[in-house]
C-alpha angles and dihedrals in degrees: 000000000000126000119234131170108233114189091176094058091045091049092048091053096045099043096073090050089056089045091053089059092044095052089058088073101031130091124255098268094042090048090054093052093044092052094050096042092048092065097043094087092053092048091052097040097047090050090049089049090056093052092042090047095227117198113171146105124247115213117220099173139286134268125197120276132309090036099048130173119002105223140172122210121218108191141120093281097050093043093049092053093036094052092049095049094044092050093046092047093050094048094045089050088061093048089048095072100065093032095052092044085060093044095049089053091048090052090048093233134123116266109278103187088139086069100033099052097047091051091043092051093046090052091051098045093043087063090052090054089052089053097048098035115108095182123078092225092055090049091052092050088052092050092051096046091050090048097048096045094047092045091053091050093056093040092054103031110014128110132271113222150137090033094306130106122229086247091059092045091048090051091050089051092048095049097049096044094041090054086053091051093047091052087051091050094049090049089049091051091051089051089050093050092047097045104024093238146061090208105117092205091071101035114099101163132041114199115240095245090053091048091050093050094045092046093051091048092050093046086058091046095045086042111229126190109297101023087052095093094100097054101069089052092049099042094037095051102032119104097274097244087054092048087054091049100047092055081086091053093059093041092053089069086074090049092054091049092047091052091052092044092056093057097037111018100161097093097052091043089053092055097032100122098045092042092050091047090050091050095048097042093045092047091051094049092049091046089060089050090058090072091060094058097093093129093071133021089206093052088051090054091048093054088048088056091055089050092049092050085068088070091056093046091048090050090056090063098047105074127236097338090045090058089051090051090046089053096046093046091049088056093047093046096046093050096042098042092046087056093048096048089052091051083059088048092051091050089052092050094046101038110006087236132139102148107106091200086069095045131086134113094038090136089080093050102040104016095165090060092046091053091052090050089055090055091048094054090044090057092050094046094046095241113152090331139094088273087077089063090048091054091046093054093045089056091045089052089052092052095048097044105035102018123217114283139122089272092056100036090098091066094052092046093045094049092046090050090050090053090048091051092052092056091042098053091038097058091037088057091046089054093046094052106031108021137047124043119334113250095197134048096260124174125210113262136175113233119217115268086241088066094048115032097057090053091056092045089058097039094049092045087062088054096045092050089064095067132074138283090030096045095044091049092047092051093044090051093050092047090048092052092049092047093049094052098041093049099045 
């Protein structure tokens, strides 16, 4: 892979860091504009990179062994993830203003946008550094910054509930995800000692013990079935825009594993069948648990996130086409789930309501929010959205890696059942919240455009990405990136 200095990419990754510092001294409205504008170059440049089919490394400097060259990677994989995260972050920054106005009042504290927006921006841009980093140390720094910034946001502005304070919930979130990051770091150090570098461009073999530690850490971070216990607390009790944002944090665990798989695939190949079975069975079990989350709309969405992470883990095991499916489903899930979390945020702002047992019939009171929720569930279920392509490539990965026979039929049936469950609980939740008879004396209100327009931008983006030439260009760019790395 060639080296190329890229000042535009570097500028796009540095600008939000500067914006985070600037919003600490700006007013509310100026902070909002600054946050949104700071991510626009990355949205535009990553999309351009997909169409231009970029495939090169960007040198940032060199540190002594065993760290090695600090590189960024600009290819179809990084730009697909980078575009999605930048767009979601910019849109959620807009939603944050009316939502956090309401949240500050509920907490009985003065408006602290000069604290909220810097932490929010740092969380968003740290994920972009994870995506574009091609050095294990840079990835780890991104993981830690995203963890600390999101932890502080729940610690300061999250919700108390179920007998726990937001400080307790924030600490639970911090401990679990920090353990995941430390396992990644220890694995990265083992790789560095074994190979003399953390530069992924020169690593061709990851020792088994390092693979095991990193995999366990990322299974906690993802989170997969079992280690998932922290996520409903965090997503359910985070300030809702932050819950929408950190969906990308958990999904990026699959991106890190995919990057490592592409340079040293032997380990994942050796455990392909048990890991795939674990992903499918775990996803099905958590999908059934979604139906029990009637006490909180946000907890339902959190359990849905855990179930959808099974798609990403399954994609990791299914070769080249599986990585394409992983990427496309990441895009569909981030766009759709950000929309859905912010429909929950809009309901909180308009009615101070989270209990699903008191919902129903909200479509007639806030129809613009109900329409956005429909787009969100369509994206997750792969109905007329880019999620459909993600499902197709996961099945294609199954066919090319395992083949279709009586011995592999379980995987096809299990994955199909998982897809079916996603659509079932999604439209069941849509009915429970927005249709049927109201269970509370609601009144018709008109949500702020800032609570509505960003949701449709994200939801319609998921629809647009289904159609050529955008979808074909996107898939070609991802396949090209995979091919370049695996054949170096």
